C-alpha positions in Angstrom: 128.2 61.5 76.4 126.5 63.8 79.0 129.5 63.4 81.3 131.9 64.2 78.3 129.8 67.3 77.5 130.1 68.3 81.2 133.9 67.9 81.0 134.0 70.3 78.0 131.8 72.8 79.7 134.0 72.7 82.8 137.0 73.1 80.6 135.6 76.2 78.9 135.7 78.4 82.1 139.4 78.0 82.9 140.3 78.4 79.2 138.3 81.6 79.0 140.3 82.9 82.0 143.4 81.5 80.3 144.2 79.5 83.4 146.1 76.8 81.6 147.0 74.9 84.8 143.3 74.6 85.8 142.4 73.7 82.2 145.1 71.0 82.2 143.7 69.6 85.5 140.1 69.5 84.0 141.5 67.7 80.9 143.4 65.2 83.0 140.3 64.4 85.0 138.3 64.0 81.8 141.0 61.7 80.4 140.7 59.5 83.5 136.9 59.1 82.8 137.2 59.0 79.0 140.7 57.7 78.2 139.8 57.1 74.5 138.6 60.6 73.8 140.8 61.9 70.9 139.7 65.4 71.6 140.8 65.2 75.3 144.1 63.5 74.3 144.8 66.3 71.9 143.6 68.9 74.4 146.1 67.6 76.9 148.9 67.8 74.4 147.9 71.3 73.3 147.9 72.5 76.8 151.2 70.9 77.5 152.7 72.5 74.4 151.5 75.9 75.5 153.0 75.5 79.0 156.3 73.9 78.1 159.7 75.4 77.7 161.5 75.5 74.4 163.1 72.1 74.4 160.1 70.3 76.0 157.8 72.2 73.6 159.8 71.0 70.5 159.3 67.3 71.7 155.6 67.8 72.3 155.1 69.6 69.0 156.9 66.8 67.2 154.5 64.2 68.6 151.5 66.4 67.9 152.7 66.8 64.3 152.9 63.0 63.9 149.3 62.8 65.1 148.3 65.8 62.9 149.0 63.7 59.7 145.5 62.4 60.2 143.0 64.9 58.7 140.4 64.4 61.5 143.0 65.0 64.2 144.4 67.9 62.2 140.9 69.5 62.3 140.7 69.0 66.0 144.1 70.6 66.5 143.0 73.5 64.4 140.1 74.0 66.7 142.1 73.8 69.9 144.8 76.2 68.9 142.5 78.7 67.2 140.3 78.7 70.3 143.2 79.3 72.6 144.6 82.0 70.3 141.2 83.8 70.2 140.9 83.7 73.9 144.5 85.0 74.3 143.6 87.9 72.0 140.5 88.7 74.0 142.7 88.7 77.2 145.1 91.1 75.5 148.0 88.6 75.3 148.9 88.9 71.6 152.3 87.3 72.1 150.7 84.1 73.5 148.0 84.3 70.8 150.7 84.2 68.1 152.6 81.4 69.9 149.4 79.2 69.8 149.1 79.8 66.0 152.8 79.2 65.5 152.5 75.8 67.2 149.5 75.0 65.0 151.6 76.0 61.9 154.4 73.7 63.0 152.1 70.8 63.8 149.8 70.6 60.7 151.0 69.4 57.4 148.5 71.4 55.4 148.6 74.9 56.8 145.4 76.8 56.4 145.3 80.2 54.8 143.1 81.3 57.8 145.8 80.3 60.3 148.5 82.2 58.3 146.3 85.2 57.9 145.4 85.4 61.6 149.1 84.9 62.5 150.1 87.8 60.1 147.5 90.1 61.5 148.6 89.4 65.1 152.3 90.0 64.1 151.3 93.3 62.6 149.5 94.2 65.8 152.8 93.4 67.6 154.8 95.5 65.2 156.7 92.4 63.9 156.4 93.4 60.3 159.1 91.1 58.9 157.3 88.0 60.3 153.9 89.4 59.2 155.3 89.9 55.7 156.7 86.3 55.7 153.3 84.9 56.7 151.5 86.9 53.9 154.1 85.7 51.4 153.4 82.1 52.5 149.7 82.7 51.8 150.5 83.8 48.2 152.8 80.8 47.8 149.8 78.6 48.5 148.2 80.1 45.4 146.0 82.7 47.1 145.0 85.7 45.0 142.9 87.4 47.7 143.0 91.2 47.3 143.2 91.7 51.1 146.4 89.6 51.3 148.0 91.5 48.4 147.0 94.9 49.9 148.3 94.1 53.3 151.5 92.7 51.8 151.9 95.9 49.8 151.4 97.9 53.0 154.0 95.7 54.9 156.5 96.4 52.1 155.8 100.1 52.3 156.4 100.1 56.0 159.7 98.4 55.4 160.5 101.0 52.7 160.6 98.3 50.1 158.6 100.3 47.6 159.5 98.2 44.6 158.0 95.1 46.1 155.0 97.2 47.4 154.4 98.4 43.8 154.5 94.8 42.5 151.9 93.7 44.9 149.6 96.7 44.3 149.8 96.1 40.6 148.8 92.4 41.0 145.9 93.6 43.2 144.8 96.1 40.6 144.8 93.5 37.9 142.3 91.6 40.0 140.3 94.6 41.2 141.1 97.7 39.1 138.7 99.9 41.1 140.0 99.0 44.6 140.2 102.4 46.3 142.7 101.4 48.9 145.0 100.0 46.2 144.6 103.0 44.0 145.5 105.3 46.9 148.5 103.2 47.8 149.6 103.2 44.1 149.4 107.0 44.1 151.4 107.2 47.3 154.0 104.9 45.8 154.2 106.9 42.5 154.8 110.1 44.5 157.5 108.5 46.6 159.4 106.6 43.8 159.5 109.5 41.3 162.8 111.2 41.1 162.7 114.6 42.9 163.1 117.6 40.5 
């Protein structure tokens, strides 16, 4: 166990620098010493999926998805991809951060609201409002009634000049939290911009 802990500690440094090749090398060494370690097996697959080209990535993602049917493995995958995504954000590589979360979404049968939310926020930061809106709508489809999701979705609709949908989401939010200042301000903006000009 001490040696396995050492492997994880050695892995942290290249992951922090986002040197995926070096991280893959550390994982491969760890796998030689601990061939049965599920976490290292998954780590190896995660790193391969992040380095692969489209066609190769699809194959790797498919095999990860099969493993991800097991809830324990699904939790490990969640940890791996979230950690990589967070490190990519810290290093300023938002596109790669989104890619890691997208692979996670493709590989886990039960998508977490947190993963969808983080993905939506990253897409917003990249200016990909259509995709961000889609992610937020997926959160609502899972039954979420969180006000921050409804508010951000209303804002996305406003950015896309879909004021009717924006108003629908703001109204849903105000039914849950009638005193939400941000929603009230957005509602006022929408009323001013949807009224016929006289």
